[in-house]
C-alpha positions in Angstrom: -27.5 18.5 -3.5 -24.5 17.2 -1.6 -25.4 14.2 0.5 -23.6 13.0 3.6 -21.4 9.9 3.0 -22.0 7.1 5.4 -19.0 6.1 7.4 -17.5 2.7 8.2 -19.5 0.9 10.8 -23.0 1.8 9.5 -25.1 -1.4 8.9 -26.2 -0.2 5.5 -22.7 -0.8 4.2 -23.1 -4.5 5.1 -26.4 -5.1 3.3 -26.7 -6.8 0.0 -28.5 -4.1 -1.9 -31.9 -4.6 -3.7 -32.7 -4.2 -7.3 -34.1 -0.8 -8.4 -37.5 -0.9 -10.1 -37.8 1.2 -13.3 -40.3 3.5 -11.5 -38.0 4.3 -8.6 -39.1 7.7 -7.4 -36.9 10.7 -8.4 -34.1 8.5 -9.8 -32.7 11.3 -12.0 -32.5 13.6 -9.0 -30.8 10.9 -6.9 -28.2 10.3 -9.6 -27.6 14.0 -10.0 -27.1 14.3 -6.2 -24.8 11.3 -6.2 -22.5 12.8 -8.9 -22.4 16.1 -7.0 -21.6 14.3 -3.7 -18.9 12.2 -5.4 -17.2 15.2 -7.1 -17.4 17.2 -3.8 -15.5 14.4 -2.0 -13.0 14.0 -4.9 -14.0 10.4 -5.5 -13.9 8.3 -8.7 -16.9 6.2 -7.7 -19.9 6.2 -5.4 -22.4 3.5 -4.6 -26.0 4.1 -3.2 -25.2 2.3 0.1 -22.6 5.0 0.8 -25.3 7.6 1.0 -27.5 5.3 3.1 -29.6 3.6 0.4 -29.5 -0.2 0.1 -30.2 -0.2 -3.7 -28.1 -1.6 -6.6 -26.9 1.7 -8.0 -23.4 3.1 -8.4 -21.6 5.5 -10.6 -18.0 5.8 -11.8 -16.0 8.6 -13.4 -12.3 7.7 -13.8 -11.2 10.9 -15.4 -8.9 11.9 -12.3 -6.8 8.8 -13.1 -6.2 10.0 -16.7 -3.3 12.2 -15.6 -1.3 9.2 -14.2 1.9 9.2 -16.2 2.7 5.6 -15.1 -0.2 4.4 -17.3 0.0 3.9 -21.1 -1.5 6.6 -23.3 -4.2 4.2 -24.4 -5.2 3.6 -20.8 -5.1 7.3 -20.0 -7.4 8.0 -22.9 -9.9 5.3 -21.8 -10.0 6.6 -18.2 -10.3 10.2 -19.3 -13.7 9.7 -21.0 -15.2 7.0 -18.8 -18.3 8.2 -16.9 -21.1 5.7 -16.3 -24.1 4.9 -14.2 -24.6 1.2 -13.2 -28.1 0.0 -12.1 -28.9 -3.6 -11.0 -25.4 -4.6 -12.0 -24.2 -8.2 -11.9 -20.6 -9.3 -12.5 -20.9 -12.3 -14.9 -17.2 -13.2 -15.1 -13.8 -12.3 -13.7 -10.6 -13.3 -15.5 -6.9 -13.1 -15.2 -4.1 -13.1 -12.6 -5.1 -11.0 -9.5 -3.0 -7.9 -9.1 -2.4 -5.5 -6.3 -3.4 -1.8 -6.4 -3.6 0.8 -3.6 -7.3 1.5 -2.9 -9.2 3.9 -0.6 -12.9 4.6 0.0 -14.9 7.7 0.8 -16.7 5.7 3.6 -13.3 4.9 5.1 -11.3 8.1 4.9 -7.5 8.2 5.4 -7.0 4.5 5.1 -5.4 3.2 1.9 -4.2 -0.4 1.4 -3.1 -2.7 -1.5 -6.0 -4.9 -2.6 -5.9 -7.9 -5.0 -8.5 -8.0 -7.8 -8.9 -9.7 -11.1 -7.7 -7.6 -14.1 -10.8 -8.3 -16.3 -14.5 -8.4 -15.6 -17.7 -8.9 -17.7 -20.6 -7.1 -16.1 -24.3 -6.8 -17.1 -26.1 -3.6 -16.0 -28.8 -1.1 -16.8 -27.9 2.5 -17.6 -29.8 5.6 -16.2 -32.3 5.1 -19.0 -32.8 1.5 -18.1 -31.2 0.3 -21.3 -29.5 -3.1 -20.9 -25.7 -3.6 -21.4 -23.2 -6.4 -21.0 -19.6 -5.2 -21.3 -16.1 -6.3 -20.6 -13.6 -4.0 -18.8 -10.0 -4.4 -17.8 -7.2 -2.6 -16.0 -8.1 0.3 -13.7 -11.6 0.5 -15.1 -12.3 -3.0 -14.0 -10.8 -2.3 -10.6 -12.9 0.8 -9.9 -16.1 -1.0 -11.1 -15.3 -4.0 -8.8 -14.7 -1.7 -5.8 -18.1 0.0 -6.3 -19.8 -3.3 -7.2 -18.6 -4.7 -3.8 -20.5 -1.9 -2.1 -23.8 -3.1 -3.5 -22.9 -6.6 -2.3 -22.2 -5.4 1.3 -18.4 -5.8 0.9 -15.7 -3.2 1.8 -12.2 -3.2 0.5 -10.9 -3.8 4.1 -12.6 -7.2 4.0 -10.1 -8.2 1.3 -7.1 -7.6 3.6 -5.2 -10.2 5.6 -6.2 -10.9 9.2 -3.1 -9.2 10.4 -3.8 -6.0 8.4 -7.4 -6.0 9.7 -6.2 -6.2 13.3 -3.7 -3.4 12.7 -6.4 -1.2 11.3 -9.1 -2.0 13.9 -8.5 1.0 16.2 -8.4 3.4 13.2 -11.6 1.9 11.8 -13.3 2.3 15.2 -12.3 6.0 15.3 -13.8 6.5 11.8 -17.1 5.0 12.9 -17.1 7.3 16.0 -16.4 10.4 13.9 -13.0 10.9 15.4 -11.5 12.0 12.1 -11.1 15.1 10.0 -12.7 15.0 6.6 -13.3 17.7 4.0 -16.7 16.4 3.0 -20.0 15.8 4.7 -20.2 12.4 6.5 -22.7 10.5 8.7 -21.1 8.5 11.5 -22.9 5.4 12.9 -21.6 5.8 16.5 -22.7 9.5 16.9 -26.2 9.8 18.2 -28.4 12.1 16.3 -29.2 15.4 18.1 -32.8 16.2 18.6 
């Protein structure tokens, strides 16, 4: 089932999400719905807060990046086959010289900006079967994971921009929260009152 994606301005996007218990009701169904929602919106990642749930769950499928000819063949191959669910994730370490990359977000449609992030992370997480993992990722994989991880920490990519950039984007962000934007996927806007 395709779920509405929560737009910029909704308080759920600002909450530090809570850990998921192993007996979380209908988790398989939720994960399946999140994949369907993400693919419908042509995303490469989706976090539970983006569908209104303040829980530490996000998923990533970087296969759309695998066609980028600017990347090495090795990186393209890694991105092509990368599809993971992250539950109760915690970034343990971030390393390297920060680098800029143009990012966007399904909760903030039509805004893309360069964001600095570390090139390498070590993250511990549970998969959808609640098996424990600690892995190190680098390059675009690390970047996509950091972007989704930020969502479960109540952080948006626009928070990482300069004060000037934030001021320049303010009116566009306000329009998004009021639903004054055309999107090709289902969204829920915080400033639009629910009809009875």
